[in-house]
C-alpha positions in Angstrom: -15.0 5.4 28.0 -16.5 5.4 24.0 -19.2 3.3 23.0 -20.6 2.4 19.2 -23.1 -0.3 18.2 -20.5 -3.3 19.5 -16.9 -2.5 21.0 -15.7 -0.2 23.4 -12.9 2.4 23.4 -11.5 2.6 27.6 -8.8 3.0 29.0 -6.2 0.2 29.4 -6.3 -1.7 32.4 -3.5 -4.0 33.9 -5.7 -6.7 33.5 -5.3 -6.0 29.3 -2.0 -6.4 29.2 -1.8 -10.1 27.6 -3.7 -9.9 24.9 -2.1 -6.5 23.6 1.3 -7.8 24.2 0.1 -11.1 22.2 -1.2 -8.7 19.7 2.3 -6.2 19.7 3.6 -10.3 19.4 1.5 -11.4 15.9 4.3 -9.9 12.6 1.3 -9.9 10.6 -0.9 -7.1 12.9 2.8 -4.6 13.4 3.8 -4.6 9.4 2.5 -1.4 8.9 4.0 -0.3 12.6 6.9 2.1 12.4 10.0 1.8 14.7 11.0 -1.8 17.1 7.4 -1.7 19.1 7.3 -5.6 18.1 10.6 -6.2 19.3 9.8 -5.1 22.5 10.2 -6.7 26.2 7.1 -7.7 28.3 8.3 -4.9 30.9 9.1 -1.5 28.2 5.6 -2.2 26.9 3.8 -2.1 30.3 6.3 1.1 31.2 4.9 2.4 27.6 0.9 1.7 28.3 1.4 3.1 31.5 3.2 6.1 30.4 0.5 7.1 27.8 -2.1 6.7 31.4 -0.9 10.1 32.6 -2.5 11.8 29.7 -6.0 10.4 29.5 -7.0 14.0 31.6 -6.6 15.5 28.7 -8.0 13.4 25.6 -4.4 11.7 24.7 -3.1 7.6 25.5 -3.5 4.7 24.3 -6.8 2.9 24.7 -7.9 -0.5 24.2 -10.6 -1.0 21.6 -13.2 -4.6 23.4 -15.8 -6.2 22.0 -18.8 -4.9 23.7 -20.2 -7.5 24.5 -17.0 -10.0 25.4 -14.3 -7.3 26.6 -12.2 -9.3 23.8 -9.2 -7.2 23.0 -9.5 -6.4 19.2 -6.4 -4.0 19.4 -5.1 -0.7 20.7 -6.6 3.0 19.9 -4.2 6.5 20.5 -4.3 9.7 20.9 -0.8 11.5 20.6 0.3 15.0 21.9 2.4 16.3 18.5 3.9 19.2 20.7 3.1 21.9 23.4 -1.1 22.2 21.4 -3.4 20.4 23.3 -5.5 20.6 20.7 -3.2 18.9 18.0 -3.4 14.9 18.2 -1.5 12.3 15.8 -4.3 9.4 16.1 -2.8 5.8 15.8 -4.5 2.6 15.5 -3.5 -1.5 15.7 -6.2 -3.8 14.7 -5.4 -7.9 15.9 -5.6 -9.0 11.7 -8.5 -11.3 12.9 -10.4 -8.1 12.2 -9.7 -6.2 9.8 -12.0 -5.5 6.9 -14.8 -5.3 9.1 -14.3 -1.2 9.5 -13.9 -1.5 13.1 -10.9 0.6 12.0 -13.6 4.1 10.5 -16.1 3.1 13.1 -13.6 3.6 16.0 -11.4 6.2 14.5 -13.8 8.5 14.0 -15.9 7.8 17.3 -12.5 9.1 18.8 -12.1 11.8 17.0 -15.5 13.0 17.7 -15.0 12.3 21.4 -11.7 13.6 21.3 -13.4 17.5 19.9 -16.2 17.1 21.5 -14.8 16.2 25.0 -11.3 17.8 25.3 -11.1 20.3 22.0 -9.2 18.8 19.9 -9.7 20.1 16.1 -6.3 19.2 14.6 -5.9 15.5 14.5 -3.1 13.8 12.0 -1.9 10.3 11.0 1.2 9.2 9.8 1.0 5.6 7.5 3.5 4.2 5.6 2.7 5.0 1.2 1.8 0.9 0.8 -0.6 0.8 3.8 -3.1 0.1 1.6 -5.7 -0.4 4.4 -5.1 2.8 6.5 -4.2 5.1 3.4 -8.1 4.7 2.4 -9.0 4.9 6.2 -8.1 8.3 6.4 -9.4 8.9 3.4 -12.9 7.8 4.3 -12.7 9.8 7.9 -12.2 12.2 5.2 -8.0 13.5 6.2 -6.3 15.5 3.2 -2.5 14.7 2.7 -0.3 17.6 4.4 3.4 16.5 3.6 5.3 13.5 2.4 8.7 11.9 4.0 11.2 9.6 2.3 13.4 7.7 5.3 17.2 7.2 4.0 15.9 3.4 5.0 13.9 4.0 1.2 10.9 3.8 3.1 8.0 6.8 2.3 5.6 8.0 4.8 2.2 10.3 4.2 0.9 12.6 6.9 -2.6 13.4 6.9 -4.5 16.3 8.8 -7.9 16.8 9.8 -9.3 20.2 10.7 -12.7 20.3 12.8 -14.5 23.2 12.7 -13.3 26.1 15.6 -16.3 26.9 18.3 -16.3 30.7 18.9 -17.7 31.1 22.3 
C-alpha cells in the first residue's frame, strides 16, 4: 500500500469491484482508454483484475486508488509488464471524471513510480496515450517522461509513447 496526503494506492479487494465496474461503465472515464474495456462484462473485468493481482509480488498489477479518509474509489492505477524484463513497466491510470483536474493523476503516478523503483527496482517506465488526450500528455510531461515513439493506427488514431528512466544504482 502506498499513501500520500489524502489518498491510498492499495491492492484491489473484491469489495472494490462494484465501484470499479461503475468507473468502467462511465463513458467519459474511458474515452481515452484503448480497446474495449468499457464493453467488458462484470465477470471478464473481475477476471482481468484477478489476473493482474498475481504479479503484486514484483510490483506489477492493477491497484485501487482510494480516498484515505473514506475508502471511496477514485480510480485505478496499474503497472504492467512490457516484456520479460522485470525492471520495465508501463504505467496506466483511470480516474473517475468527478476527480479530474485536482492533481490526483500526477501525485498518484509519482507515488506509484517511486514505490516501484525503491521497493522493486523497476527503473524504466513507459506510458502510452492517444495524441488527443491532452490531460495525459500534460501529466507525462509534468512527470518528466520523454516522448519516444509515435504509432499511427489503421483506424486513423495516433498514439504517443513516452518513457522515463530512473537512475540505475550500481551495488
